[in-house]
PAZAPA-4460 file (N, C-alpha, C; in steps of 0.05 Angstrom, whole numbers, plus 32768, in hexadecimal, padded with zeros to 4 digits):
% residues 292
    n_x    n_y    n_z   ca_x   ca_y   ca_z    c_x    c_y    c_z   seq   type   mol
   7FE4   7EA0   800D   7FFD   7E98   8001   7FFF   7E9F   7FE5     1      M     A
   8015   7EA8   7FDB   8019   7EB0   7FC0   8027   7E9B   7FAE     2      L     A
   801D   7E97   7F95   8027   7E83   7F83   8032   7E93   7F6A     3      Y     A
   8048   7E89   7F5F   8055   7E97   7F46   8056   7E84   7F2F     4      S     A
   8054   7E92   7F17   8056   7E82   7EFE   8063   7E94   7EEA     5      L     A
   8074   7E8B   7ED7   8080   7E9B   7EC4   8086   7E8A   7EAB     6      E     A
   8088   7E97   7E97   8095   7E8E   7E7C   80A9   7EA1   7E75     7      N     A
   80B2   7E9F   7E59   80C7   7EB0   7E52   80BE   7ECE   7E4C     8      D     A
   80A3   7ED2   7E4D   809A   7EEF   7E48   8090   7EFB   7E61     9      K     A
   807F   7EEF   7E71   8072   7EFB   7E87   8073   7EE9   7EA0    10      I     A
   806F   7EF9   7EB7   806F   7EE8   7ED1   8057   7EF3   7EE0    11      C     A
   804A   7EE2   7EEF   8032   7EE9   7EFE   8034   7EDE   7F19    12      I     A
   8026   7EEA   7F2C   8024   7EE2   7F49   8005   7EE1   7F4F    13      T     A
   7FFE   7ECD   7F5E   7FE0   7EC8   7F65   7FDF   7EC3   7F82    14      V     A
   7FCC   7ED0   7F8E   7FC7   7ECD   7FAB   7FB0   7EB7   7FAD    15      N     A
   7FB5   7EA4   7FC2   7F9E   7E90   7FC6   7F84   7E9B   7FD1    16      D     A
   7F86   7EB3   7FDC   7F6D   7EC2   7FE5   7F60   7ECC   7FCC    17      I     A
   7F4A   7EC2   7FC5   7F3C   7ECA   7FAD   7F46   7EC2   7F94    18      G     A
   7F5E   7EB2   7F95   7F6C   7EAB   7F7C   7F6F   7EC1   7F6B    19      A     A
   7F77   7ED7   7F79   7F7B   7EF3   7F6D   7F96   7EF6   7F60    20      E     A
   7F98   7EFF   7F4A   7FB3   7F0A   7F3E   7FBB   7F20   7F50    21      L     A
   7FD7   7F1D   7F55   7FE3   7F31   7F65   7FFB   7F41   7F56    22      F     A
   8001   7F36   7F41   8018   7F42   7F31   8018   7F35   7F16    23      S     A
   801C   7F46   7F00   801F   7F3E   7EE4   8036   7F4F   7ED9    24      V     A
   804C   7F45   7ED4   8064   7F53   7ECA   806E   7F47   7EB1    25      K     A
   8079   7F58   7E9F   8088   7F50   7E8A   80A5   7F4B   7E92    26      T     A
   80AF   7F33   7E88   80CB   7F2C   7E8F   80E2   7F3D   7E86    27      K     A
   80DD   7F49   7E6E   80F2   7F58   7E61   80FC   7F6F   7E71    28      S     A
   80E6   7F7C   7E7E   80EC   7F96   7E8C   80E2   7F98   7EA9    29      D     A
   80D5   7F80   7EB1   80CA   7F82   7ECD   80B3   7F93   7ED2    30      G     A
   80A7   7F9E   7EBD   8091   7FB2   7EC0   8078   7FA5   7ECD    31      F     A
   806A   7FB0   7EDF   8054   7FA6   7EEB   803B   7FB3   7EE0    32      E     A
   802D   7FA2   7ED3   8012   7FAA   7EC6   7FFD   7FAC   7ED8    33      Y     A
   7FFC   7F9B   7EEA   7FE5   7F99   7EFE   7FE4   7FAD   7F14    34      L     A
   7FCD   7FB8   7F18   7FCA   7FCC   7F2E   7FD0   7FBD   7F49    35      W     A
   7FE0   7FCC   7F5A   7FEA   7FBF   7F71   7FDA   7FC4   7F8B    36      Q     A
   7FC2   7FCE   7F8A   7FAF   7FCE   7F9F   7FB3   7FE4   7FB2    37      G     A
   7FBA   7FFD   7FAB   7FC0   8015   7FBA   7FA3   801B   7FC7    38      D     A
   7FA0   8019   7FE2   7F87   801D   7FEF   7F7B   8039   7FED    39      P     A
   7F8C   804B   7FE5   7F81   8067   7FE1   7F6E   8068   7FC8    40      R     A
   7F70   8055   7FB8   7F5C   8053   7F9F   7F4D   803A   7F9E    41      Y     A
   7F5B   8024   7FA3   7F4C   800A   7FA2   7F61   7FF4   7FAD    42      W     A
   7F5A   7FE6   7FC1   7F6C   7FD3   7FCD   7F6D   7FB8   7FBD    43      S     A
   7F5A   7FB3   7FAB   7F5A   7F9C   7F9B   7F6F   7F9D   7F86    44      G     A
   7F73   7F87   7F77   7F87   7F85   7F61   7F78   7F79   7F48    45      R     A
   7F6C   7F61   7F4D   7F5F   7F53   7F36   7F4A   7F41   7F42    46      A     A
   7F36   7F4A   7F4F   7F21   7F38   7F5A   7F17   7F24   7F48    47      Y     A
   7F11   7F0D   7F50   7F02   7EF9   7F40   7EE4   7EF9   7F4F    48      N     A
   7ECF   7EFB   7F3E   7EB4   7F00   7F46   7EA4   7EE7   7F44    49      L     A
   7E98   7EDF   7F5A   7E88   7EC6   7F5A   7E78   7EC6   7F76    50      F     A
   7E60   7EBF   7F76   7E4D   7EB6   7F63   7E3C   7ECE   7F56    51      P     A
   7E44   7EE6   7F5D   7E34   7EFD   7F4F   7E4A   7F10   7F48    52      V     A
   7E41   7F23   7F36   7E53   7F39   7F2B   7E44   7F55   7F34    53      C     A
   7E53   7F65   7F42   7E48   7F7F   7F49   7E38   7F7E   7F62    54      G     A
   7E2B   7F93   7F66   7E1A   7F9B   7F80   7E01   7F8B   7F7E    55      R     A
   7DFB   7F82   7F99   7DDF   7F78   7F9D   7DD0   7F8D   7FAF    56      M     A
   7DB8   7F93   7FAA   7DAA   7FA8   7FB8   7DA6   7F9E   7FD5    57      T     A
   7DAD   7FB2   7FE6   7DAE   7FAC   8003   7DC1   7F95   800B    58      E     A
   7DD2   7F8D   7FF9   7DE3   7F76   7FFF   7DD9   7F5C   8003    59      G     A
   7DC2   7F56   7FF6   7DB4   7F3D   7FF9   7DA4   7F37   7FE0    60      K     A
   7D9A   7F1C   7FDE   7D89   7F12   7FCA   7D78   7EFE   7FD6    61      Y     A
   7D65   7EF4   7FC5   7D54   7EDF   7FD0   7D56   7EC7   7FBB    62      T     A
   7D51   7EAD   7FC7   7D50   7E96   7FB7   7D3B   7E84   7FC4    63      Y     A
   7D28   7E7E   7FB4   7D10   7E6E   7FBD   7D04   7E79   7FD6    64      R     A
   7D03   7E95   7FD6   7CF5   7EA2   7FEC   7D06   7EA7   8006    65      G     A
   7D1E   7E9D   8005   7D2E   7EA1   801D   7D43   7EB6   8017    66      R     A
   7D48   7EC7   8029   7D5C   7EDE   8025   7D78   7ED6   802C    67      E     A
   7D8A   7EDE   801D   7DA9   7ED9   8020   7DB7   7EF2   801F    68      Y     A
   7DCE   7EF6   802F   7DDF   7F0C   802D   7DF5   7F05   8016    69      D     A
   7DFD   7F1A   8006   7E12   7F18   7FF3   7E22   7F33   7FF1    70      M     A
   7E3C   7F2E   7FF4   7E4D   7F46   7FF2   7E51   7F50   7FD4    71      C     A
   7E5D   7F68   7FD2   7E63   7F70   7FB8   7E76   7F5D   7FA8    72      L     A
   7E6E   7F55   7F90   7E7D   7F45   7F7F   7E7E   7F26   7F87    73      H     A
   7E6F   7F1E   7F9D   7E70   7F03   7FA7   7E85   7EFD   7FBA    74      G     A
   7E84   7EE5   7FC5   7E97   7EDF   7FD9   7EB0   7ED3   7FD2    75      F     A
   7EB4   7ECA   7FB8   7ECB   7EBD   7FAF   7EE6   7ECF   7FB0    76      A     A
   7EE1   7EE8   7FAD   7EF9   7EFA   7FB0   7F07   7EFA   7FCA    77      R     A
   7EF9   7EF2   7FE1   7F02   7EF0   7FFB   7F07   7ED4   8006    78      D     A
   7F04   7EC2   7FF6   7F05   7EA5   7FFE   7F1F   7E9C   7FF9    79      A     A
   7F28   7E87   800B   7F43   7E7B   8006   7F40   7E64   7FF4    80      E     A
   7F4F   7E65   7FDF   7F4F   7E51   7FC8   7F63   7E3E   7FCE    81      F     A
   7F63   7E25   7FC4   7F78   7E11   7FC5   7F84   7E0F   7FAB    82      V     A
   7F9D   7E12   7FAA   7FAD   7E0D   7F8F   7FAE   7DF0   7F8B    83      C     A
   7FA1   7DE6   7F76   7FA0   7DC9   7F6E   7FB4   7DC2   7F57    84      I     A
   7FBF   7DD7   7F4B   7FD2   7DD0   7F34   7FE5   7DE5   7F30    85      E     A
   7FFF   7DDE   7F30   8014   7DF0   7F2A   8024   7DE3   7F13    86      E     A
   801C   7DEB   7EFB   8029   7DDF   7EE2   803F   7DF1   7ED7    87      G     A
   8049   7DE9   7EC0   805E   7DF8   7EB5   8054   7E15   7EAB    88      K     A
   803B   7E15   7EA0   802D   7E2E   7E95   8014   7E34   7EA2    89      D     A
   800E   7E27   7EB8   7FF4   7E2C   7EC6   7FF4   7E29   7EE5    90      R     A
   7FE1   7E38   7EF0   7FD9   7E35   7F0C   7FBB   7E32   7F0E    91      L     A
   7FB1   7E20   7F1E   7F92   7E1C   7F20   7F8D   7E1D   7F3E    92      C     A
   7F77   7E2C   7F45   7F6F   7E2F   7F5F   7F52   7E24   7F63    93      F     A
   7F4B   7E1A   7F79   7F30   7E0E   7F7B   7F24   7E18   7F96    94      E     A
   7F0B   7E1F   7F94   7EF7   7E22   7FA9   7EE0   7E11   7FAA    95      L     A
   7ED9   7E04   7FC0   7EC3   7DF2   7FC1   7EAE   7DFD   7FD5    96      R     A
   7E94   7DF7   7FD0   7E81   7DFE   7FE3   7E85   7DF3   7FFD    97      S     A
   7E7D   7DFF   8014   7E7B   7DF4   802F   7E69   7E00   803E    98      D     A
   7E65   7DF9   8059   7E50   7E03   8068   7E4E   7E22   8068    99      D     A
   7E65   7E2F   8068   7E68   7E4D   8069   7E5A   7E59   804F   100      A     A
   7E62   7E4E   8039   7E5A   7E59   801E   7E39   7E53   801D   101      T     A
   7E31   7E3B   8026   7E14   7E34   8024   7E03   7E47   8034   102      R     A
   7E0D   7E53   8047   7DFE   7E66   8057   7DF8   7E7F   8049   103      R     A
   7E07   7E86   8035   7E03   7E9E   8026   7DFD   7E98   8006   104      I     A
   7E00   7E7F   8000   7DFE   7E78   7FE3   7DF7   7E58   7FE4   105      Y     A
   7DDC   7E52   7FE2   7DD4   7E38   7FE7   7DD7   7E22   7FD1   106      P     A
   7DF0   7E21   7FC7   7DF5   7E0E   7FB0   7E10   7E01   7FB6   107      F     A
   7E13   7DE9   7FAE   7E2C   7DD8   7FAE   7E3B   7DDD   7F95   108      D     A
   7E53   7DE3   7F96   7E63   7DEB   7F7C   7E81   7DE4   7F81   109      F     A
   7E8D   7DE6   7F6A   7EAD   7DE4   7F69   7EB3   7DFC   7F54   110      R     A
   7EC3   7E0E   7F5F   7ECB   7E25   7F4F   7EE9   7E22   7F4B   111      L     A
   7EF2   7E21   7F31   7F0F   7E20   7F2B   7F16   7E39   7F1B   112      R     A
   7F2C   7E46   7F23   7F37   7E5C   7F16   7F52   7E55   7F0B   113      I     A
   7F58   7E56   7EF1   7F71   7E4B   7EE7   7F7D   7E64   7ED8   114      R     A
   7F97   7E65   7EDB   7FA8   7E7A   7ECF   7FBC   7E6B   7EBC   115      Y     A
   7FB9   7E73   7EA1   7FCB   7E65   7E8D   7FDE   7E79   7E7E   116      V     A
   7FF6   7E75   7E7B   8007   7E86   7E6D   800E   7E7A   7E51   117      L     A
   800C   7E8C   7E3E   8014   7E86   7E23   8023   7E9E   7E16   118      S     A
   803B   7E9E   7E13   8048   7EB6   7E0A   8044   7ECE   7E1A   119      G     A
   803C   7EE4   7E0F   8035   7EFB   7E1E   8018   7EFD   7E28   120      S     A
   8009   7EE7   7E26   7FED   7EE6   7E2E   7FEB   7ED4   7E47   121      S     A
   7FD5   7EE0   7E57   7FCC   7ED2   7E70   7FAF   7ECD   7E6C   122      L     A
   7FA8   7EB4   7E6D   7F8C   7EAB   7E6D   7F81   7EA6   7E88   123      R     A
   7F6B   7EB0   7E90   7F5C   7EAB   7EA7   7F46   7E9B   7EA1   124      T     A
   7F43   7E82   7EAB   7F2E   7E6F   7EA4   7F1D   7E6A   7EBE   125      E     A
   7F05   7E6C   7EBB   7EF2   7E63   7ED1   7EE3   7E4B   7ECA   126      Y     A
   7EE4   7E37   7EDE   7ED2   7E20   7EDA   7EC0   7E1B   7EF4   127      E     A
   7EA7   7E16   7EED   7E95   7E11   7F02   7E86   7DF6   7F00   128      V     A
   7E86   7DE6   7F14   7E78   7DCD   7F14   7E62   7DCD   7F27   129      D     A
   7E4B   7DC6   7F22   7E35   7DC4   7F32   7E35   7DA9   7F3F   130      N     A
   7E3D   7DA8   7F59   7E41   7D8E   7F67   7E28   7D89   7F78   131      T     A
   7E13   7D98   7F75   7DFC   7D93   7F84   7DE5   7D87   7F75   132      G     A
   7DCE   7D83   7F81   7DB9   7D76   7F78   7DA2   7D88   7F6A   133      A     A
   7DA7   7DA2   7F67   7D94   7DB3   7F5C   7DA4   7DC8   7F4A   134      E     A
   7D94   7DD4   7F3B   7D9E   7DE9   7F28   7DAF   7DFF   7F38   135      E     A
   7DC6   7E07   7F2E   7DD6   7E1B   7F3A   7DD5   7E34   7F29   136      M     A
   7DD3   7E4A   7F37   7DD1   7E64   7F29   7DEA   7E77   7F33   137      I     A
   7DF7   7E7F   7F1F   7E0F   7E92   7F24   7E17   7EA3   7F0F   138      F     A
   7E2C   7EB5   7F16   7E39   7EC5   7F02   7E56   7EC5   7F08   139      A     A
   7E66   7ECE   7EF3   7E83   7ED0   7EF6   7E8D   7EE7   7EE8   140      L     A
   7EA6   7EF1   7EF5   7EB1   7F07   7EE6   7ED0   7F0D   7EF1   141      G     A
   7EDC   7F1C   7EE2   7EF7   7F25   7EEA   7EF7   7F42   7EEF   142      G     A
   7F0A   7F4C   7EFE   7F0B   7F68   7F06   7F2A   7F72   7F07   143      H     A
   7F3A   7F6C   7EF3   7F56   7F74   7EF4   7F5B   7F90   7EEF   144      P     A
   7F6C   7F9C   7EFF   7F71   7FBA   7EFC   7F8F   7FBB   7EF1   145      G     A
   7F92   7FCF   7EDE   7FAB   7FD1   7ED1   7FB6   7FED   7ED6   146      F     A
   7FCF   7FEF   7EDE   7FDF   8007   7EE2   7FDE   801A   7ECA   147      N     A
   7FDB   8033   7ECF   7FDD   8048   7EBA   7FEB   805F   7EC6   148      L     A
   7FFE   806C   7EB7   8004   8065   7E9B   8017   804C   7E99   149      P     A
   8018   803F   7E81   8027   8028   7E7F   8043   802E   7E76   150      L     A
   804A   8048   7E6D   8063   804F   7E66   806B   806C   7E71   151      E     A
   8084   8070   7E76   808C   808B   7E7F   8086   809F   7E6A   152      D     A
   807F   80B8   7E74   807A   80CE   7E61   805D   80CF   7E58   153      G     A
   804D   80B8   7E5F   802F   80B9   7E58   801F   80C2   7E72   154      R     A
   8008   80CA   7E6A   7FF4   80D0   7E81   7FDA   80C0   7E7D   155      S     A
   7FCB   80BE   7E90   7FB0   80AE   7E8F   7FA1   80B7   7E77   156      F     A
   7F9E   80D0   7E72   7F8E   80D8   7E5B   7F99   80D3   7E40   157      D     A
   7FB2   80CA   7E3E   7FBD   80C1   7E24   7FB2   80A5   7E1B   158      D     A
   7FA5   8097   7E2D   7F9D   807C   7E2A   7F81   807B   7E1F   159      Y     A
   7F7C   8064   7E11   7F61   8060   7E06   7F5A   8041   7E08   160      R     A
   7F42   803B   7E09   7F37   801F   7E06   7F2E   801A   7DE9   161      L     A
   7F3A   800A   7DDC   7F34   8006   7DBF   7F2A   7FE9   7DBA   162      E     A
   7F14   7FEA   7DAF   7F07   7FCE   7DAA   7F10   7FC3   7D8F   163      F     A
   7F10   7FA8   7D8D   7F1E   7F9E   7D76   7F10   7FA2   7D5B   164      G     A
   7EF5   7FA9   7D5D   7EE8   7FB0   7D43   7ED1   7FC2   7D47   165      E     A
   7EC8   7FD3   7D35   7EB4   7FE6   7D38   7E9A   7FD9   7D3B   166      A     A
   7E8C   7FE2   7D4C   7E6E   7FD9   7D50   7E5D   7FF0   7D56   167      R     A
   7E44   7FF1   7D48   7E32   8007   7D4D   7E1D   8000   7D61   168      E     A
   7E1B   7FE7   7D6B   7E05   7FE1   7D7D   7E12   7FDB   7D98   169      D     A
   7E27   7FE5   7D9F   7E31   7FE3   7DBC   7E1F   7FF0   7DCF   170      V     A
   7E17   7FE4   7DE2   7E04   7FEF   7DF8   7E10   7FF1   7E12   171      S     A
   7E04   8004   7E23   7E10   800C   7E3C   7DF8   8005   7E51   172      E     A
   7DFC   7FF8   7E68   7DEB   7FF3   7E7D   7DE9   8010   7E8C   173      L     A
   7DD1   801B   7E8D   7DCE   8034   7E9B   7DCE   802E   7EBA   174      V     A
   7DDD   803E   7ECA   7DDF   803A   7EE5   7DD3   8052   7EF5   175      Q     A
   7DC9   804A   7F0C   7DBF   805F   7F1D   7DD7   806E   7F2C   176      S     A
   7DCD   8085   7F3C   7DE2   8093   7F49   7DF0   8081   7F60   177      E     A
   7DE2   806C   7F66   7DEC   805B   7F7A   7DFA   8043   7F6E   178      T     A
   7DFE   8043   7F55   7E0F   802F   7F47   7E01   8015   7F42   179      C     A
   7DE8   8014   7F43   7DD9   7FFC   7F3B   7DCE   7FFF   7F1F   180      Y     A
   7DC4   7FE8   7F13   7DBA   7FEB   7EF9   7D9E   7FF4   7EF7   181      V     A
   7D99   8004   7EE2   7D7C   800D   7EDE   7D71   7FFA   7EC8   182      M     A
   7D55   7FFF   7EC6   7D48   7FEE   7EB0   7D47   7FFC   7E97   183      H     A
   7D60   8004   7E8C   7D61   800F   7E74   7D7F   800B   7E69   184      E     A
   7D81   800D   7E4F   7D9C   800B   7E44   7D9D   8021   7E2F   185      E     A
   7DB5   8027   7E27   7DBA   803C   7E13   7DD1   8034   7E00   186      R     A
   7DD0   8040   7DE9   7DE8   803B   7DD8   7DFF   804B   7DE0   187      T     A
   7E15   803D   7DE0   7E2F   804C   7DE6   7E3F   8051   7DCE   188      Y     A
   7E43   806B   7DCA   7E50   8074   7DB1   7E6E   8071   7DB6   189      L     A
   7E7C   8061   7DA7   7E97   8060   7DA8   7EA5   8073   7D92   190      L     A
   7EBB   8081   7D9B   7EC8   8091   7D89   7ED2   8081   7D71   191      E     A
   7ECC   8089   7D5A   7ED0   8078   7D41   7EC7   805C   7D40   192      N     A
   7EB5   8059   7D51   7EA8   803E   7D53   7EB7   802A   7D61   193      G     A
   7ED0   8032   7D6E   7EE1   801E   7D7A   7EEC   8027   7D96   194      T     A
   7EEB   8041   7D9C   7EFE   804A   7DB2   7EED   805B   7DC7   195      T     A
   7EF8   8056   7DDE   7EF3   8067   7DF7   7F0B   8075   7DFF   196      I     A
   7F0C   808F   7DFC   7F23   809D   7E06   7F21   809F   7E26   197      P     A
   7F38   8098   7E33   7F38   8099   7E50   7F3B   80B6   7E5C   198      L     A
   7F2A   80BB   7E70   7F2F   80D1   7E7F   7F24   80CA   7E9C   199      R     A
   7F2D   80D7   7EB3   7F25   80CE   7ECB   7F07   80D3   7ED0   200      H     A
   7EFC   80EA   7EC6   7EE0   80F0   7EC8   7ECD   80DB   7EBC   201      S     A
   7ED8   80C9   7EAB   7EC8   80B3   7E9F   7EB9   80A4   7EB5   202      L     A
   7EC8   80A1   7ECB   7EBE   808E   7EE1   7EB2   809F   7EF8   203      F     A
   7EA9   80B7   7EF3   7E9D   80C6   7F0A   7E82   80BB   7F12   204      D     A
   7E76   80AB   7EFE   7E5D   809D   7F07   7E61   8080   7F0A   205      H     A
   7E78   8079   7F12   7E81   805B   7F17   7E88   8051   7EFB   206      D     A
   7E82   8037   7EF9   7E8D   8029   7EE1   7E7D   802C   7EC7   207      A     A
   7E89   8026   7EB0   7E7B   8026   7E96   7E7A   8008   7E90   208      V     A
   7E61   7FFD   7E8C   7E5C   7FE3   7E87   7E4D   7FE0   7E6B   209      F     A
   7E5C   7FD2   7E5A   7E52   7FD0   7E3D   7E4E   7FB3   7E35   210      L     A
   7E3C   7FB0   7E22   7E37   7F96   7E16   7E33   7F99   7DF8   211      F     A
   7E31   7F83   7DEB   7E30   7F84   7DCB   7E4A   7F8E   7DC0   212      N     A
   7E5F   7F89   7DD0   7E7A   7F91   7DC5   7E86   7F79   7DB6   213      T     A
   7E9E   7F7D   7DAB   7EA9   7F69   7D98   7EB9   7F53   7DA9   214      C     A
   7EBB   7F55   7DC4   7EC9   7F44   7DD4   7EE8   7F46   7DD6   215      G     A
   7EF1   7F5E   7DCE   7F0E   7F63   7DD0   7F12   7F82   7DD3   216      S     A
   7F22   7F88   7DE8   7F28   7FA4   7DEC   7F46   7FA7   7DF1   217      V     A
   7F54   7FBE   7DEA   7F6F   7FC3   7DF0   7F73   7FDD   7DFE   218      T     A
   7F82   7FDE   7E12   7F89   7FF4   7E22   7FA4   7FFE   7E17   219      L     A
   7FA1   8017   7E0A   7FBA   801F   7DFC   7FBD   803D   7DF9   220      T     A
   7FD5   8047   7DF7   7FDA   8063   7DEE   7FE8   8064   7DD4   221      A     A
   7FE9   8050   7DC7   7FF8   804F   7DAE   8015   8049   7DB1   222      G     A
   8020   8045   7DC8   803C   8040   7DCD   8042   8023   7DCB   223      G     A
   8059   801D   7DD9   8064   8002   7DD7   8053   7FEF   7DEC   224      E     A
   804A   7FFA   7E00   803B   7FE8   7E14   801D   7FEC   7E13   225      K     A
   800F   7FD5   7E13   7FF2   7FD5   7E13   7FEA   7FBC   7E21   226      S     A
   7FCE   7FBA   7E26   7FC2   7FA3   7E32   7FA9   7F9C   7E23   227      V     A
   7FA8   7F85   7E16   7F90   7F7D   7E08   7F81   7F66   7E19   228      R     A
   7F66   7F6B   7E1B   7F55   7F57   7E29   7F40   7F4E   7E15   229      V     A
   7F41   7F32   7E10   7F31   7F22   7E01   7F1B   7F14   7E11   230      D     A
   7F02   7F19   7E0D   7EEE   7F0D   7E21   7ED5   7F04   7E12   231      Y     A
   7ED9   7EF3   7DFB   7EC1   7EE9   7DEE   7EAB   7ED9   7DFE   232      P     A
   7EB5   7ED0   7E16   7EA1   7EBF   7E26   7E90   7ED1   7E37   233      D     A
   7E97   7EEB   7E39   7E8A   7EFB   7E4C   7E76   7F0E   7E3F   234      M     A
   7E5E   7F13   7E48   7E4B   7F24   7E3C   7E51   7F43   7E3E   235      K     A
   7E5C   7F49   7E59   7E61   7F63   7E60   7E7E   7F6B   7E61   236      Y     A
   7E84   7F83   7E5B   7EA0   7F8E   7E64   7E9D   7FA9   7E72   237      I     A
   7EAA   7FAA   7E87   7EA7   7FC2   7E98   7EC4   7FD1   7E9B   238      G     A
   7EC3   7FEB   7E9D   7EDC   7FFB   7EA3   7ED7   800C   7EBA   239      F     A
   7EEB   800E   7ECC   7EE7   801A   7EE5   7F01   8024   7EF1   240      W     A
   7F03   803A   7F00   7F13   8040   7F15   7F04   804F   7F2B   241      H     A
   7F0F   8052   7F41   7F00   8063   7F58   7EF5   807D   7F4E   242      L     A
   7EDC   8081   7F51   7ED2   809A   7F47   7EDC   80B4   7F55   243      P     A
   7EDA   80CA   7F45   7EE2   80E3   7F51   7EFF   80E3   7F5C   244      H     A
   7F11   80D5   7F4D   7F2D   80D5   7F56   7F3F   80D4   7F3A   245      T     A
   7F58   80D8   7F3F   7F69   80D5   7F27   7F7A   80BB   7F2C   246      E     A
   7F6C   80A5   7F30   7F79   808C   7F36   7F8A   8082   7F20   247      A     A
   7FA0   8079   7F24   7FB4   8073   7F0F   7FB0   8055   7F06   248      P     A
   7F99   804E   7EFF   7F93   8031   7EF5   7F77   8032   7EE8   249      Y     A
   7F72   801E   7ED8   7F57   8018   7ECE   7F53   7FF9   7ED0   250      V     A
   7F3B   7FF3   7ED9   7F31   7FD6   7ED9   7F22   7FCF   7EBD   251      C     A
   7F29   7FB9   7EB4   7F1B   7FAE   7E9D   7F0D   7F94   7EA7   252      I     A
   7EF4   7F95   7EA5   7EE5   7F7F   7EB6   7ED0   7F6F   7EA4   253      E     A
   7EDB   7F58   7E9C   7EC7   7F49   7E8A   7EB3   7F38   7E9E   254      P     A
   7E9A   7F3B   7E9B   7E86   7F2F   7EAD   7E72   7F1F   7E9D   255      W     A
   7E66   7F0A   7EA8   7E50   7EFC   7E9C   7E35   7F07   7EA5   256      T     A
   7E33   7F17   7EBA   7E1B   7F23   7EC2   7E1F   7F3F   7ECB   257      S     A
   7E0C   7F4C   7EDA   7E0F   7F68   7EE1   7E02   7F6C   7EFD   258      C     A
   7E05   7F83   7F07   7DFA   7F8A   7F21   7DDC   7F89   7F22   259      P     A
   7DD1   7F8B   7F3B   7DB6   7F8B   7F40   7DA8   7FA6   7F35   260      A     A
   7D8E   7FA3   7F30   7D80   7FB9   7F29   7D7D   7FCE   7F42   261      Y     A
   7D7D   7FE6   7F3D   7D7C   7FFB   7F54   7D63   7FF6   7F62   262      D     A
   7D66   7FF3   7F7E   7D50   7FF1   7F8F   7D41   7FD6   7F91   263      G     A
   7D4C   7FC3   7F82   7D3E   7FAA   7F80   7D50   7F92   7F8B   264      E     A
   7D46   7F84   7F9E   7D54   7F6E   7FA7   7D51   7F57   7F94   265      V     A
   7D65   7F4B   7F8A   7D64   7F36   7F76   7D56   7F1D   7F82   266      D     A
   7D45   7F11   7F71   7D3E   7EF2   7F72   7D53   7EE5   7F62   267      E     A
   7D62   7ED6   7F6D   7D79   7ECA   7F5E   7D6D   7EB9   7F47   268      L     A
   7D57   7EAD   7F4A   7D4A   7E9C   7F33   7D45   7EAF   7F1A   269      E     A
   7D3E   7EC8   7F20   7D38   7EDA   7F0A   7D4E   7EF1   7F04   270      N     A
   7D65   7EED   7F10   7D79   7F05   7F0D   7D83   7F04   7EF1   271      K     A
   7D88   7F1A   7EE4   7D90   7F1D   7EC9   7DAA   7F10   7EC3   272      R     A
   7DAB   7F02   7EAC   7DC5   7EF6   7EA2   7DD1   7EE5   7EB3   273      D     A
   7DC7   7ED6   7EC4   7DD4   7EC4   7ED7   7DD6   7EA9   7EC7   274      M     A
   7DED   7E99   7ECE   7DEE   7E80   7EC2   7DE0   7E6B   7ED4   275      E     A
   7DD2   7E58   7EC5   7DC2   7E43   7ED4   7DCE   7E29   7ECB   276      H     A
   7DDA   7E1B   7EDE   7DEA   7E02   7EDB   7DDB   7DEA   7EE7   277      L     A
   7DD7   7DD6   7ED6   7DC6   7DBE   7EE1   7DD8   7DAF   7EF4   278      A     A
   7DCE   7D9D   7F06   7DDD   7D8C   7F16   7DF1   7D7C   7F05   279      P     A
   7E09   7D7D   7F0D   7E1D   7D6D   7EFE   7E2A   7D7B   7EE8   280      G     A
   7E1F   7D94   7EE2   7E27   7DA5   7ECB   7E42   7DB2   7ED0   281      G     A
   7E4F   7DB9   7EBC   7E6A   7DC6   7EBA   7E69   7DDD   7EA9   282      H     A
   7E73   7DF5   7EB0   7E74   7E0E   7EA3   7E8F   7E1A   7EA2   283      F     A
   7E98   7E24   7E8A   7EAF   7E2F   7E85   7EAE   7E4A   7E79   284      C     A
   7EBF   7E5F   7E81   7EC0   7E77   7E75   7EDC   7E83   7E7D   285      A     A
   7EE2   7E99   7E70   7EFC   7EA5   7E75   7F02   7EBF   7E64   286      G     A
   7F1B   7EC9   7E69   7F23   7EE0   7E58   7F42   7EDE   7E59   287      F     A
   7F4E   7EEC   7E45   7F6A   7EED   7E40   7F75   7F09   7E40   288      T     A
   7F8B   7F0D   7E4E   7F99   7F27   7E4F   7FB3   7F22   7E41   289      V     A
   7FB9   7F33   7E2D   7FD2   7F33   7E1E   7FE0   7F4D   7E21   290      T     A
   7FFB   7F4B   7E2A   800B   7F62   7E2E   801D   7F66   7E19   291      L     A
   8024   7F81   7E12   8038   7F89   7E00   8046   7FA0   7E09   292      S     A
***
């Protein structure tokens, strides 16, 4: 089922499957900013990632010596959420643990995904409550894709990803040929200390995952239309489209964690950058997309 929300600047549509954004348009001209899931390139639009981000080696992990299956980006993106709030400026969706989730993820939880409109900005908020009797381990992330070009007369290569301030210590996760993380990192040199020029070949080795960034990046060609993503709550920011294609979109992905190490099945207790939430604990994070 689809739910809609609008203000005087933008309108959005959200699917209860995965609580996934299905449309993000400006009211003034009806322009669709969100990638619309063409299966030739990527059938998704804006996945919500939980309880892991990225690939798990052999599609599995262990917890306290027991093996569990886990799909790419976790199960929340395919789960049916319940819309628990339809307000003037917000929609809130909820997913609770049940017997089916416990078979692949042995924790009791409540996950809420809230969308809040403010002017030309859309805030995505994640809330996790540990409703069980033991520590809960998880990660969260967003995976929104944005159509390119944003304006007539532009091409994909006209666009750039421009960070809000110059940083010399931006680092990249080194990935294997099979798109898992390696045990090494390297400095990522931004043009003029702020910029990644877009080209399709940038994604020939899958995504670019960075950290130590300033927490704000803008997709722009210097024209009237742009997309800014502010993600101060998230350690990582990834950029992706389907490799070895001229796909007309780019995903901007704020994550709290990262994929598994190449060739290693994760022990959840020791997996890198996971959140550890005590019984009864509450966790919040999110990111904001601003359209122009």
